[in-house]
N, C-alpha and C positions, 0 to 999 in steps of 0.2 A: 606222564606228560602227554598232552593231546596235540594233534596237528594244529588246532586253533591257537595253542600257546606258542608254537613255533612261528606261525603266521604273524601273530601279534609282535613277537620279538623282532622279526624281520622288518615289519612295518615301522616300528619305533626306530630301529637302527637306520633304515634308509632315510628317514626324516630327521633323525637325531632330535626327536621331540615327542614327549609323552602327550602333549596337548594336541599336536597335529594328528597323531595316531588315534587319539580319542575322538577327534572331530570326524575322521574318516569312518570310524567304526560306530559312530553315534553312541559313544559311551562316556561316562564321567571320567575326567582326567584321573581322579583318585582310583578308579577301578583299574585303569591301565597301569598306574604306578604300583598298585598292590599286586597285580598279576605278575609284573616283572620281578618284584621282590620275592614272590612265591617260587618263580623259576630259579632265581639265584639261590634261594634256600635249599631247593631240591637238588641242585647241582653242587651246592657248597662252594660256589665261586662267586666272585663279584664281576658282573658283566659290564656295568657302567660305573664311571666316576661321575658324581653329581656335584654341580656348583649351584649357586643361587640363580644362574641364568642359563646354563648349558649343561648338556650331558656328553660324555665321551666314552667310547668303547675302551675297555681294558684289553690287554693282550689276549687273555682267555676269552673275552667277549668277541674279539675279532675272529678267533678261530671258530668259535661256536657259531657266529653269523655265517661264515662261509659254508659250513656244513648244513646249517638250517636252511639256507637259501636253496641249496641243491635238493634237499629233501622236499621242501615245499613245492619247488618247480616240478619235480618228478611226480609228486602226489597230484598236483593240478593237471599234469599231462595225462596221467592214468584216468583220473575222473572225467576229463574232457573226452578221452578216447572211448571210454565206456558209454558215455552219454551220446556221443555222435554215432556210435555203432547202432544205437536203437532208433535213430531218426533218419529221415531223408536228408541227403547232403544239401547244404544251403550256405549262403553267404557270398561274399565277393572274392573272386579268384583273379589275382593280378598276374598277367603274363607279359614277359618281355622277350622279344626275339628279333632276329633280323627280318627285314621285309620279305626276303626270299621264302623263309619258313612260313610267315604269316599268309603270303599269297597262296602257298600250297595248301595250308590248312583251311583257308577261307573257301576253297572250292566245295568242300563237303563237310569236313570234320567239325568245324565250329557249330554249324547249324544242327548237325546230328547230335552233338554233345548237349547243346542248349535244349533240344527237344527231349532228350533223355533225362536231363537234370534241370528242370525249369526253375528251381529255386536257387541255382548258382548263377550269379551275374559275372560275366567275363569282362575284364578290363585289359585291353591290349595297349602296350607301349612299344614303339619301334626302338630296338636296341641301338645304342650309340657306342660302338667299340671304343671310342675315346673317353667314355665315361662309364666304364664297367662297374665301378664301385657303387655308383648310384643305382645301377640296374639291379644289384643284388637285393634291393629293397622289395622286389617283386616276390610273389609266392613261388613262381616257377620262371626259370630263364632257359631259353634254348640258344645254344651257341656252338661254335666249331672248336672251341678249346675248353678243357676242363678248368674249373676255378682254381685260383691260387689261394683264395681265402680259406682258412681252416674251418670256418663255421658253415661252409657249404659242402654238399656232397653232389657227385655227378653220376649220371647213368647214361651210357651210350645207347641211343635209341635207333641209330641207323648209320650206315656208311654209304656215302654217295660217290659214284664214279663219275668224275667230270671229264668230258670228252669234247672233241672238235667236230662241228657240223657245218654243212653248207647245202644249199639246194642244188638239184641236178642242173637247173638253168644257170646258176652262177658258175658251176664247175665247167659246163660246156663253153661258157664265154671266156673264163679266166684261167682255165686249166686246173688240174688237181695237184696240190702240193705233195711232194714225196716225203717230206720230213717237217716236223714242227718248226725247225729253224727257218724254213722258207715262208712262214706265215707273215714275216715282215714285208713280203712282197705283195700281200693281198689286203683287201679292204676288210678289216676286222671289226665286228660289231661288239662294242665293249659294254659289259655289264658291271656296274659299280657296286661291289659287295660291301663297301665301307670298311673292308678289312685289308685287302691286298691292293697294291698299286694298280691303277686302271690300265696302264700301258704295258704291263708285264704279265705274260701268260706263262704258266708253269707246265712242265711235262716231265714224265719219269722215263729215264733211259739208263740202262745198266745200273739199276738200283740207286740212281742219283737224281735228285730233283734239279732240273735245269730250267732256264728262263729264256724266253724270246721277247724282244721288244716289238710291240705291234702298234699300228696306226689304223684309223678308220674314220668313216664319215658319220658314225652314230654312236652315242654313249647314253646309257639309261640306267636308272636304279631299279627298273622293272625287268625281271628276267623273262617274263612272258612276252613283253613288248620286244625285247631283244631277239627272242626266238621267232616271233612273227616276222620281223624284218628279214631274218635269215631265210625263212620259208618263202618270202617274196623275192628272193634272189638278190638281196642287197649286200651280202657279204658272208663272212664266216663267223660263227659264234662258238663260245666255249662254255658249255652248260652241263648240268647234271644229266646223266643218261636217262633216268626215269622220266624226266620231263620231255625228252626228245623221242622216247620209244614209239609213241603213237604216230608222230610225223614220219619217222623212219619206216614204220610198217605201211603207211599210206603212200610212201614214195615221195614225200615232200621234202625230206632231208636225207642226206647221206652222211654216215659216220666216217670221218676221215681216218686214214691209217689203219682201218679195220679195228679200231678200238685200242690199238697199241699206243703207248705213251700216256695213257690216262692217269689221272691223279685220284687217289682214293681219299676222300674227305669225310672224317667222322663228324657226327652231330651229337651233342650231349644235351640232356635235360638236367638242370641243376635246381636244387631246392635247399632250404635251410636245414641244417643238420639237427634234427630233433628226434629224440628217441621214439616219440609217438607221433606219427604223421596225421595231420588233419584229414578228415574223411573227404572233403572237397578236393584236396590235393591228390589223394590216393586214387579216387575214381577217375580223375583226369589223366593221371599217369597210366593207369591200367587201360583206359580206352584208347589213349594215344598210341601205346605200344601195340595193341591189337590192330588198330587202324593202319599203322605203318606196315605191319607185317602182311596184312591182307590186301591193301590197296596198291602199295608200291613194291612189295616184295624186296624191301631194302633193309628190313630189320636185322640187326646184328648184335648179339650179346657180346 
């Protein structure tokens, strides 16, 4: 029995019609019926019950269909993998991620990737944590939690240390808080992650995550804008360490509490669980992993 026979059987089953399968394959309906009969004869089982108007799978036919579908899908994946291996990656790659991650990658990575692989078209969608199910339709999704869906797999690409920062000017004017619980007495510049409550900042103490309620004169969904306001002396911000490192080195920001009480936040890249990954997805994952390691030194297996 050839793979084409299995593909024909799967097609007939999914449409429950010899005629529809024949139309899609551009074959006479009689040829499709004859081929199905030959498959039944070779297996010595009846796969379909036939009436004058419809066909139905038998119990044996249903079991055979489930196995055939898996075989056909794996065969197509192998064929696609071998074909893609021999050609330059191409096609549309749909990405879904939080704006924070998109802002970070937009600085250099997206341009570098598109120059390296000009035949791959990137399509970015801002991730809405309230609609994660829809987001899984993307080829790749970057998020702070691994997926609950069984048909997705996750790979942690980095771990971010989120800390508290303020400018020297702000601290000279308003004093240095001695503990995160005192942040409620300061002007806190809030970054809306779309994941956590805006007015609640977390910190780690005695291996326990605690929360302090904060207030402030500015809220934004742009983490870079939030950091810029902190540099200008407008308040305290709670942002990833790797974003603040340059400002700290240049003396524009001070890391409060000497980095103590920081929260370690993992980031995951998720993709559809397929035995054979498409080449456009693989090259993106490989380059992203290398970029994170070299640029931000935050890669963590």
